[in-house]
C-alpha positions as CSV (number, residue, x, y, z in Angstrom):
1,M,13.8,18.0,14.4
2,N,14.4,16.8,18.0
3,M,16.5,13.8,19.1
4,K,13.4,11.8,20.1
5,H,11.9,12.2,16.6
6,N,15.3,11.3,14.9
7,C,15.4,8.1,17.1
8,M,11.9,7.1,16.1
9,I,12.6,7.5,12.4
10,A,15.8,5.5,12.7
11,L,13.8,2.7,14.5
12,L,11.2,2.6,11.7
13,L,13.9,2.4,9.0
14,A,15.7,-0.4,10.9
15,L,12.5,-2.4,11.1
16,L,12.2,-2.3,7.3
17,A,15.4,-4.2,6.9
18,L,13.4,-7.4,7.4
19,P,9.8,-8.4,6.6
20,V,7.6,-7.4,9.5
21,K,4.9,-9.7,10.8
22,G,2.5,-9.1,13.6
23,Q,-1.0,-9.1,15.0
24,L,-3.7,-6.4,14.7
25,T,-6.5,-5.7,17.1
26,K,-9.6,-7.6,16.1
27,N,-12.8,-5.7,17.0
28,V,-15.9,-4.3,15.4
29,W,-16.6,-0.7,14.6
30,Q,-19.7,0.7,12.9
31,E,-21.4,4.0,12.4
32,C,-24.4,4.5,10.1
33,D,-25.9,7.4,8.2
34,R,-29.6,7.8,7.7
35,N,-29.7,5.3,4.9
36,G,-27.9,2.6,6.9
37,D,-24.6,3.0,5.0
38,V,-21.4,3.6,7.0
39,V,-20.0,7.1,6.5
40,L,-16.3,7.8,7.3
41,P,-15.2,11.4,8.0
42,S,-12.6,13.1,5.9
43,E,-10.3,16.0,6.8
44,G,-10.0,17.8,3.5
45,M,-9.7,17.5,-0.3
46,H,-6.7,17.8,-2.7
47,Q,-7.1,17.5,-6.5
48,G,-10.6,16.3,-6.0
49,H,-9.7,13.4,-3.6
50,N,-10.5,13.3,0.1
51,Y,-7.8,12.8,2.8
52,V,-7.6,12.2,6.5
53,D,-5.0,13.6,8.9
54,L,-3.9,10.9,11.3
55,G,-1.2,13.0,12.9
56,L,1.5,11.1,10.9
57,S,4.2,12.2,8.5
58,V,1.7,12.1,5.6
59,K,-2.0,12.4,5.1
60,W,-3.9,9.3,3.9
61,A,-6.5,9.1,1.1
62,T,-9.9,7.8,2.1
63,V,-10.2,5.5,-1.0
64,N,-8.0,3.3,-3.2
65,V,-7.1,4.4,-6.7
66,G,-10.1,3.6,-8.9
67,A,-12.6,3.4,-6.1
68,S,-15.3,5.9,-5.2
69,K,-16.0,4.7,-1.7
70,P,-13.7,3.7,1.2
71,E,-14.8,0.1,1.0
72,G,-14.2,0.0,-2.8
73,I,-11.4,-2.2,-3.9
74,G,-10.5,0.0,-6.9
75,N,-8.0,-1.1,-9.5
76,Y,-5.2,-3.7,-9.3
77,Y,-1.7,-2.7,-10.5
78,M,1.6,-4.4,-11.0
79,W,4.3,-2.5,-9.1
80,G,5.4,0.5,-11.2
81,H,2.5,0.2,-13.6
82,T,0.2,3.1,-14.2
83,Y,-2.4,1.0,-16.0
84,T,-4.3,-2.2,-15.2
85,S,-3.8,-5.6,-16.8
86,T,-6.0,-8.5,-17.9
87,D,-3.3,-11.1,-16.9
88,Y,-0.9,-10.5,-14.1
89,K,2.3,-12.3,-14.8
90,W,6.0,-11.6,-15.6
91,D,5.3,-11.8,-19.4
92,N,3.1,-8.7,-19.1
93,Y,5.3,-6.7,-16.6
94,R,6.7,-3.7,-18.4
95,Y,10.1,-3.8,-16.7
96,C,10.7,-7.6,-17.2
97,Y,12.8,-8.2,-20.3
98,Y,13.7,-11.9,-20.0
99,Q,12.7,-14.9,-18.0
100,S,13.5,-18.6,-18.0
101,S,12.7,-21.4,-15.6
102,S,15.5,-20.3,-13.3
103,K,16.1,-16.6,-13.9
104,I,14.1,-13.4,-14.3
105,Y,15.8,-10.1,-15.4
106,M,14.5,-6.6,-14.8
107,K,15.4,-3.6,-17.0
108,K,14.5,-0.8,-14.5
109,Y,14.7,-0.4,-10.7
110,L,17.9,-2.5,-10.3
111,I,19.8,-2.3,-7.1
112,V,21.6,-5.7,-7.4
113,E,24.0,-6.5,-10.2
114,E,23.1,-9.6,-12.1
115,T,25.2,-11.6,-14.5
116,G,23.7,-11.2,-17.9
117,G,21.3,-8.6,-16.8
118,W,21.0,-4.8,-17.3
119,A,23.3,-2.4,-15.6
120,V,22.4,-1.4,-12.0
121,D,20.5,2.0,-12.0
122,N,20.3,2.2,-8.2
123,L,16.6,3.2,-8.4
124,S,14.9,1.8,-5.4
125,R,11.9,4.1,-5.2
126,L,9.3,4.6,-8.0
127,E,9.9,7.6,-10.2
128,M,6.8,9.9,-10.5
129,K,6.1,8.7,-14.0
130,D,5.8,5.2,-12.7
131,D,3.7,6.1,-9.7
132,V,0.0,5.6,-10.5
133,A,-1.2,7.7,-7.6
134,A,0.9,10.7,-8.7
135,M,0.0,10.3,-12.4
136,S,-3.7,9.7,-12.1
137,W,-4.5,11.9,-9.1
138,G,-1.9,14.6,-9.6
139,G,-0.9,17.3,-7.2
140,N,1.1,15.9,-4.2
141,W,-0.5,12.5,-4.2
142,R,1.8,9.5,-4.4
143,I,2.2,5.8,-3.4
144,P,3.3,5.5,0.3
145,T,6.8,4.3,1.3
146,P,7.2,1.3,3.6
147,A,8.1,3.6,6.5
148,E,4.8,5.5,6.0
149,V,2.9,2.2,6.0
150,Q,4.8,1.2,9.1
151,E,3.6,4.4,10.8
152,L,0.0,3.1,10.4
153,I,1.0,-0.1,12.2
154,V,3.0,1.6,15.0
155,Y,0.8,4.7,15.7
156,C,-2.8,3.4,14.9
157,D,-5.3,1.0,16.2
158,W,-6.6,-1.6,13.7
159,K,-10.1,-3.0,14.2
160,Y,-11.5,-5.7,12.0
161,T,-15.0,-4.8,10.8
162,T,-17.5,-4.8,7.9
163,L,-18.1,-1.5,6.1
164,N,-21.2,-1.5,3.9
165,G,-20.9,-5.3,3.6
166,V,-17.1,-5.3,2.8
167,K,-14.7,-6.9,5.2
168,G,-11.6,-4.9,6.3
169,Y,-9.9,-2.8,8.9
170,W,-10.9,0.5,10.5
171,I,-7.6,2.2,11.3
172,T,-7.7,5.0,13.9
173,S,-4.9,7.2,15.1
174,R,-3.5,7.0,18.6
175,K,-1.9,10.4,18.2
176,E,-3.2,13.0,20.7
177,G,-5.7,15.3,18.9
178,Y,-6.3,12.8,16.1
179,T,-7.9,9.8,17.8
180,Q,-11.2,10.4,16.1
181,N,-9.6,10.2,12.6
182,G,-9.4,7.0,10.7
183,I,-9.3,5.2,7.3
184,F,-10.8,1.9,6.1
185,L,-8.7,-0.6,4.3
186,P,-10.8,-3.3,2.6
187,L,-9.9,-7.0,2.1
188,T,-9.2,-7.1,-1.6
189,G,-7.3,-10.2,-2.5
190,C,-4.6,-9.9,-5.1
191,M,-4.5,-10.5,-8.8
192,L,-2.4,-13.5,-10.0
193,G,-2.8,-14.4,-13.7
194,T,-6.4,-13.7,-14.5
195,S,-7.8,-14.5,-11.0
196,C,-8.3,-12.6,-7.8
197,I,-6.9,-14.7,-5.0
198,L,-8.8,-14.9,-1.7
199,P,-10.6,-11.6,-1.8
200,D,-12.5,-12.2,1.5
201,M,-9.4,-13.2,3.5
202,F,-6.5,-10.9,2.6
203,G,-6.0,-7.2,1.7
204,Y,-3.0,-5.7,-0.1
205,I,-1.5,-2.4,-1.0
206,W,1.8,-1.6,-2.7
207,T,4.5,0.7,-1.4
208,S,6.8,2.7,-3.6
209,E,10.1,0.9,-2.8
210,L,11.9,-2.2,-3.9
211,Y,12.6,-4.9,-1.4
212,G,16.3,-5.0,-0.6
213,D,17.2,-8.7,-1.4
214,G,17.2,-8.3,-5.2
215,N,15.5,-6.7,-8.2
216,Q,12.4,-8.8,-8.6
217,N,10.4,-7.9,-5.5
218,A,8.9,-4.8,-3.9
219,Y,7.5,-3.9,-0.5
220,G,3.8,-4.5,0.0
221,L,1.4,-4.7,2.9
222,R,-0.8,-7.8,3.3
223,I,-3.5,-7.8,6.0
224,N,-5.3,-10.9,7.1
225,Y,-8.9,-11.4,8.3
226,S,-7.6,-13.2,11.3
227,G,-5.8,-10.1,12.6
228,S,-2.2,-10.5,11.3
229,Y,-0.2,-8.4,8.9
230,Y,2.9,-8.7,6.9
231,L,5.0,-5.8,5.5
232,G,7.5,-7.4,3.2
233,S,8.5,-8.8,-0.1
234,F,6.1,-9.5,-3.1
235,P,6.9,-10.2,-6.8
236,R,6.5,-7.0,-8.8
237,Y,4.1,-8.5,-11.3
238,E,1.4,-9.2,-8.7
239,G,-1.7,-7.0,-8.8
240,F,-2.4,-5.0,-5.7
241,P,-4.6,-2.0,-5.0
242,I,-3.0,1.5,-4.3
243,R,-3.9,3.7,-1.3
244,P,-2.3,7.1,-1.9
245,V,-0.7,9.4,0.6
246,L,-0.4,13.2,0.5
247,D,2.5,15.6,1.3
248,L,1.0,18.9,2.3
């Protein structure tokens, strides 16, 4: 691995120390098949699921977990859950063992010691058994890390568009030799309680790592219809879609 590559990895990791906010390119992209539906290319298939090579450190799935098309929302998951819920709240979060009006305690993925809480286990990244992409798709599929999501922001162009009637972003690589390759991330909203919040305005995906300020939050990506993004902290009980990545 050369010095330039090492420096870039170090920069990406440094950026993850704080929430990242920014602006995406707002534009329109569309390409139709004979039936009028937009068709996105794929690079290959692994364990029955298509992926695209953007020239980054991992390959990206073309659909969310539980979706059959790129524009499909798929399923909503709490962070570290391998199953969906009918009510997204701390009471139903598998790794929350106590909450009061002022305190919430976790019983797994603990990086900060809390008085009255469980012992620190220093697990900051999801184990395979808690990774819904790994467990439901198998093979080398998994939930992306914050650094891998950051690669999408740094090395790709984001264009706001509508894919088969669904609002979202067409994300294409700027890497030489990969500029024709892309994925679509739909605006999905997120699940809070029993409701989907602002599905036409925001899109979300989970990453596989805790946020570093405590035990209650994990890194997620939120994209906005207006062209902004936020890669930062979200409560673990919120319901987000999952867009898997692939190590090959």
